[in-house]
C-alpha positions in Angstrom: 23.0 -8.0 -28.5 19.9 -9.2 -26.6 20.3 -6.5 -24.0 20.5 -3.8 -26.8 17.4 -5.1 -28.4 15.6 -5.0 -25.0 16.8 -1.4 -24.5 15.7 -0.4 -28.0 12.3 -1.9 -27.4 12.0 0.2 -24.2 12.8 3.5 -26.0 10.9 3.0 -29.2 7.6 1.5 -28.0 4.6 3.6 -29.1 2.2 4.6 -26.4 -1.6 4.1 -26.7 -4.0 6.9 -25.7 -6.0 6.8 -22.5 -9.8 6.0 -22.7 -12.2 8.9 -22.4 -13.4 9.7 -18.9 -10.4 8.2 -17.1 -9.6 11.6 -15.6 -12.5 11.1 -13.3 -10.7 8.1 -11.9 -7.7 10.3 -11.1 -9.9 12.9 -9.3 -11.5 10.1 -7.4 -8.1 8.8 -6.4 -7.1 12.3 -5.2 -10.0 12.9 -2.8 -10.1 9.2 -1.8 -6.4 9.4 -0.7 -7.1 12.6 1.2 -9.7 10.7 3.1 -8.3 7.2 3.8 -4.8 8.3 4.6 -6.2 9.7 7.9 -8.2 6.7 9.1 -5.9 4.0 7.8 -2.5 5.6 8.2 -0.2 7.3 10.6 -2.8 9.7 12.2 -5.0 6.8 13.3 -2.0 4.9 14.7 -1.0 8.0 16.7 -4.5 8.5 18.0 -4.8 4.9 19.1 -1.4 5.2 20.9 -2.8 8.3 22.6 -5.6 6.1 23.9 -3.0 3.6 25.2 -3.2 1.0 22.5 -0.6 -1.9 22.7 1.4 -3.1 19.8 -1.1 -5.9 19.3 -4.0 -3.5 19.1 -2.0 -1.4 16.6 -1.4 -4.5 14.6 -5.2 -5.2 14.6 -5.8 -1.6 13.4 -3.2 -1.9 10.6 -4.4 -5.4 9.6 -8.2 -4.9 9.8 -8.5 -3.3 6.3 -6.6 -5.9 4.3 -8.0 -8.8 6.4 -11.6 -8.0 5.6 -10.9 -8.1 1.9 -11.6 -11.8 2.4 -15.2 -10.8 1.9 -14.4 -10.3 -1.8 -14.7 -14.0 -2.3 -18.5 -14.2 -1.6 -19.1 -10.7 -3.0 -17.6 -11.3 -6.4 -20.6 -13.4 -7.6 -22.9 -10.5 -7.1 -21.0 -8.1 -9.4 -22.7 -9.2 -12.7 -26.1 -8.5 -11.2 -25.3 -5.1 -9.7 -22.6 -3.7 -12.0 -19.1 -2.4 -11.4 -19.8 1.2 -10.7 -22.9 0.7 -8.6 -21.2 -1.9 -6.5 -18.2 0.3 -5.7 -20.2 3.5 -5.1 -22.5 1.7 -2.6 -19.6 0.5 -0.5 -17.7 3.8 -0.6 -20.8 5.7 0.5 -21.2 3.5 3.6 -17.6 4.1 4.4 -18.2 7.9 4.8 -20.8 7.2 7.4 -18.4 5.3 9.6 -15.7 8.0 9.2 -18.3 10.5 10.7 -18.7 8.1 13.6 -14.9 8.1 14.1 -15.0 11.9 14.3 -17.3 11.8 17.3 -15.0 9.4 19.4 -12.4 12.0 20.4 -15.2 14.3 21.7 -16.5 11.6 24.1 -13.6 11.9 26.6 -15.9 13.3 29.3 -18.3 10.4 28.9 -16.1 7.4 28.1 -12.7 6.5 29.4 -9.7 5.8 27.1 -10.4 2.0 26.9 -14.0 2.5 25.9 -13.1 5.1 23.4 -10.6 2.7 21.9 -13.2 0.0 21.7 -15.7 2.3 20.0 -13.0 3.4 17.6 -12.3 -0.2 16.7 -16.0 -0.7 16.1 -16.2 2.2 13.6 -13.0 1.0 11.9 -14.4 -2.5 11.6 -17.6 -1.1 9.9 -15.4 1.1 7.6 -13.2 -1.8 6.5 -16.2 -4.2 6.2 -17.9 -2.0 3.6 -14.6 -1.4 1.8 -13.8 -5.2 1.8 -17.1 -6.1 0.2 -17.2 -3.3 -2.4 -13.5 -3.3 -3.4 -13.9 -6.6 -5.3 -15.3 -4.7 -8.2 -12.6 -2.1 -8.5 -9.8 -4.0 -10.2 -12.0 -5.8 -12.7 -13.6 -2.5 -13.5 -10.3 -0.7 -14.1 -8.8 -3.7 -15.9 -11.7 -3.7 -18.4 -11.6 0.1 -18.8 -7.9 0.7 -19.3 -6.2 -0.9 -22.4 -3.3 -3.3 -21.7 -0.7 -1.1 -23.4 -1.3 1.9 -21.0 -1.9 0.1 -17.7 1.6 0.8 -16.4 1.2 4.5 -17.3 -2.2 4.6 -15.6 -0.9 2.9 -12.4 2.2 5.1 -12.3 0.0 8.3 -12.5 -2.5 6.9 -10.0 0.3 6.2 -7.6 1.7 9.6 -8.1 -1.7 11.3 -7.4 -2.2 9.2 -4.2 1.2 10.0 -3.0 0.8 13.7 -3.5 -2.5 13.5 -1.7 -0.8 11.5 1.1 1.8 14.2 1.5 -0.8 16.9 1.7 -2.8 14.9 4.2 0.1 14.4 6.5 1.2 18.0 6.3 -2.3 19.2 7.2 -2.5 16.6 10.0 0.8 17.6 11.4 -0.1 21.3 11.3 -3.5 20.6 12.9 -2.2 18.4 15.7 0.6 20.9 16.5 2.9 20.5 19.5 0.1 19.1 21.7 -2.2 16.5 20.1 -5.5 17.2 21.9 -8.6 15.1 21.3 -10.6 17.8 19.6 -7.8 18.2 17.0 -8.2 14.5 16.0 -12.0 15.0 15.8 -11.5 17.9 13.3 -9.0 15.7 11.4 -11.4 12.8 11.1 -14.2 15.2 10.1 -12.0 16.5 7.2 -11.4 12.8 6.2 -15.2 12.3 6.0 -15.6 15.5 3.9 -12.9 14.3 1.4 -14.5 10.9 1.3 -17.9 12.5 0.3 -16.1 14.5 -2.4 -14.5 11.4 -3.9 -18.0 9.9 -4.4 -18.8 12.7 -6.9 -16.0 11.7 -9.2 -16.4 7.9 -8.6 -20.0 8.2 -10.1 -18.5 9.8 -13.2 -16.0 7.1 -14.1 -17.3 5.3 -17.2 -18.9 1.9 -16.5 -18.1 -1.1 -18.7 -19.9 -4.3 -19.7 -19.1 -7.3 -17.5 -17.6 -10.4 -19.1 -19.8 -13.4 -18.4 -18.5 -15.7 -15.7 -18.4 -19.5 -15.9 -20.9 -21.2 -13.7 -23.8 -19.7 -11.9 -23.0 -19.9 -8.2 -20.2 -19.6 -5.7 -19.9 -23.3 -5.3 -19.4 -23.8 -9.0 -16.3 -21.6 -9.2 -13.2 -23.7 -9.8 -11.0 -22.1 -7.1 -8.4 -24.9 -7.1 -8.0 -24.8 -10.9 -7.5 -21.0 -10.7 -4.8 -21.5 -8.1 -3.1 -24.1 -10.2 -2.8 -21.7 -13.1 1.0 -21.5 -13.0 1.6 -17.8 -13.8 -1.1 -16.8 -11.4 0.1 -19.1 -8.6 3.6 -17.8 -8.8 2.3 -14.2 -8.6 0.3 -15.2 -5.5 3.4 -16.6 -3.9 5.3 -13.4 -4.4 2.4 -11.2 -3.3 2.0 -13.3 -0.1 5.7 -13.0 0.7 5.5 -9.3 0.1 2.5 -9.0 2.4 4.2 -10.9 5.2 7.4 -8.8 5.1 5.8 -5.4 4.4 2.6 -5.8 6.5 3.8 -4.2 9.7 6.6 -2.0 8.5 4.6 1.3 8.2 2.6 1.0 11.4 5.4 -0.1 13.6 7.9 2.4 12.2 5.4 5.1 13.2 5.3 3.5 16.7 9.1 3.2 16.8 9.5 6.9 16.0 6.9 7.9 18.6 7.9 5.6 21.5 11.6 4.8 21.1 12.8 8.0 19.6 10.4 10.2 21.6 9.2 12.3 18.7 5.9 14.2 19.0 2.8 13.3 16.9 3.4 16.3 14.6 7.1 15.4 14.2 6.3 11.8 13.3 3.7 13.0 10.7 6.2 15.5 9.2 8.8 12.8 8.8 6.4 10.2 7.6 5.1 12.5 4.9 8.4 12.0 3.2 7.3 8.5 2.4 4.7 9.9 0.0 7.3 12.0 -1.7 9.2 8.8 -2.3 6.1 7.2 -3.7 5.6 10.3 -5.9 9.1 10.0 -7.3 8.2 6.5 -8.6 6.6 8.3 -11.6 9.9 10.1 -12.3 11.9 7.0 -11.5 10.2 4.6 -14.0 7.1 6.4 -15.2 5.5 4.8 -18.3 8.5 2.6 -18.8 6.9 0.0 -16.6 4.9 -1.2 -19.6 8.0 -1.9 -21.6 10.3 -3.1 -18.8 7.9 -5.5 -17.3 7.0 -6.2 -13.6 9.4 -9.0 -12.8 12.7 -7.1 -12.9 11.0 -4.2 -11.0 9.9 -6.5 -8.2 13.4 -8.0 -8.0 15.0 -4.6 -7.9 12.7 -3.5 -5.1 13.2 -6.7 -3.1 16.9 -6.0 -3.0 16.3 -2.3 -2.2 14.0 -3.2 0.7 16.6 -5.4 2.3 19.0 -2.4 2.4 16.3 0.0 3.7 15.2 -2.3 6.5 18.8 -2.9 7.5 19.0 0.9 7.9 16.1 0.8 10.4 17.8 -2.1 12.2 20.9 0.1 12.6 18.8 2.9 14.1 16.8 0.6 16.4 19.9 -1.2 17.5 21.7 2.1 18.3 24.4 1.3 15.8 23.7 4.7 14.2 22.4 7.8 15.9 18.9 8.7 14.9 19.7 11.8 12.9 16.9 13.5 11.0 18.6 13.1 7.6 18.9 9.3 8.2 15.2 8.9 9.1 14.1 11.1 6.2 16.2 9.2 3.7 14.8 5.8 4.9 11.3 7.1 4.8 11.8 8.4 1.3 13.0 5.0 -0.1 10.3 3.2 1.8 7.7 5.2 -0.2 9.6 4.8 -3.5 10.0 1.0 -3.2 6.5 0.4 -1.9 4.9 2.3 -4.8 7.0 0.5 -7.3 6.2 -3.0 -5.9 2.5 -2.3 -5.7 2.4 -0.9 -9.3 4.3 -3.9 -10.6 2.1 -6.4 -8.7 -1.1 -4.9 -10.0 0.1 -4.6 -13.6 1.3 -8.2 -13.6 -2.0 -9.4 -12.2 -3.8 -7.5 -15.0 -1.5 -9.3 -17.5 -1.7 -12.9 -16.2 -5.4 -13.0 -15.2 -7.5 -14.2 -18.1 -10.7 -12.4 -19.1 -12.9 -15.5 -18.4 -13.4 -15.6 -14.7 -11.7 -12.3 -14.2 -13.9 -11.2 -11.3 -13.1 -14.3 -9.3 -9.4 -14.3 -10.2 -9.1 -10.8 -8.9 -11.1 -11.6 -5.8 -8.8 -14.5 -5.1 -5.7 -12.4 -5.8 -6.9 -9.6 -3.5 -7.9 -12.0 -0.7 -4.6 -13.9 -0.8 -2.7 -10.5 -0.7 -4.8 -8.7 1.8 -5.5 -11.5 4.2 -1.8 -12.0 4.6 -1.3 -8.3 4.8 -3.9 -8.2 7.5 -2.6 -11.1 9.6 1.0 -9.9 9.2 0.8 -6.8 11.4 -1.2 -8.7 14.0 1.6 -11.3 14.2 4.3 -8.6 14.3 2.4 -6.8 17.1 2.2 -10.0 19.1 5.9 -10.5 18.5 6.8 -7.0 19.7 4.6 -7.2 22.8 6.0 -10.6 23.7 9.6 -9.2 23.7 8.4 -6.2 25.7 11.1 -4.1 27.4 13.7 -6.8 27.3 16.9 -6.2 25.4 20.5 -7.3 25.3 23.8 -6.3 23.6 25.5 -8.6 21.1 27.9 -7.8 18.2 27.6 -4.1 19.0 23.8 -4.0 18.5 21.1 -3.4 21.1 18.7 -6.3 20.5 15.3 -5.0 21.5 11.8 -5.4 20.3 12.2 -3.1 17.3 15.6 -4.3 16.2 14.5 -7.9 16.3 11.3 -6.9 14.4 13.5 -5.4 11.6 15.7 -8.5 11.5 12.7 -10.7 10.9 11.3 -8.4 8.2 14.7 -8.4 6.4 14.4 -12.2 6.2 11.0 -11.8 4.8 12.2 -9.6 2.0 15.0 -12.1 1.2 12.3 -14.7 0.6 10.5 -12.2 -1.6 13.6 -11.7 -3.7 14.0 -15.4 -4.3 10.4 -16.0 -5.3 10.4 -13.0 -7.6 12.9 -14.7 -9.9 10.3 -17.4 -10.6 7.7 -15.1 -11.9 6.3 -15.8 -15.4 6.4 -12.8 -17.7 7.8 -13.5 -21.2 7.9 -9.8 -22.3 9.9 -8.6 -19.3 13.4 -7.4 -19.8 16.4 -8.7 -17.8 17.6 -7.2 -14.6 20.7 -6.0 -16.5 18.4 -4.1 -18.9 16.5 -2.6 -16.0 19.7 -1.3 -14.4 20.8 0.1 -17.7 17.5 1.9 -18.1 17.7 3.4 -14.6 21.4 4.3 -14.6 22.1 5.2 -18.2 19.1 5.8 -20.5 16.7 7.5 -18.1 16.7 11.1 -17.0 18.3 10.0 -13.7 21.7 9.9 -15.4 21.8 13.7 -15.0 22.4 13.2 -11.3 25.2 10.8 -11.9 27.3 13.7 -13.3 27.5 15.1 -9.8 29.0 11.9 -8.4 32.7 12.3 -7.6 35.0 10.4 -9.9 38.4 9.1 -9.1 
């Protein structure tokens, strides 16, 4: 009976309207994704490998952006004086300047050797992520205050869909531009396009409605009760889950790109074409759950995704361990579900943070949440890179599996997702439905049941 009531609540809940001017946030998300997917995603990893970057350096590149989010802690106290919109616009404007600097690096091959080009690239990436780390502390409090509680799941689902469509377009354009031979000038053009899209995103960022800032307790950084905030039980349990997720997920995207390029011998364009399927998986999250995230709750979604990630990473283990042949359909299927599950987890985490963080002290709560998540997300790929480099070219066979640097990496990641699944069951969310209700919603009551009709029956 309880499950029926839960299901009824899911289907009959009335939806609230979106606030005026929110469409500018979607347009900003579109152009912003067209920009940052180049400098923070697969294209940048491939260019660094072209310059001879090791797994540790690739880990630093992947971890630099989330690691510098630690600057949100001191920056949060300045938000009330500057304002949400002005704070974010300032940081995003500086980012574009550093992207323009990155566009010049591939053109300096006649002046600098590969090592010096890589060092200069790391400098511009540091500046890019430094400005982002400072200014991003105002984004979540701004959106939380702007978007009503009853439609946050819908907003996050649509935002994720927009970013994943933009990511797909970005990788298709990058793959077509790099072609069969990834020459340096092609990367220069690609980084220049990223800067142009970053500039376009600023136009719509300035049009997002600003909101009044809730007064914070205390008047200085030292007066902020950080320990009391961590001891807030619903928030602490969310932090535990987010940290576990960051450790497990931190290096998966970057080192899967490296695995496809080095171990499977795919070209840069082939890697980008295959990786673009990840964004299609993320886009399908809107169809998979859509606005039902507000009624289902975040906890069952995180549990479901934790179990799904264990299966997906086990599939990569089979490929890296040569248990399965690396057929295109297998790689594409794994990429698709990586995008789907990552989008669902990130939406669920953000929505739950919006729910459990109180209005008083919101700026500092979100700063602490972002720092705990992103510092772990930044250290994780560096640690995984050191792990992969330490194993090097050594490998051995046992239980029919080739145990090499990438298969051992996927084993360790699988253990991380097991921890995530256990911690997710402890999350505090009174309005969340049970896992049984979630599965019923996915398999029976949602539009996906159409596809089950094609499943062969005994």
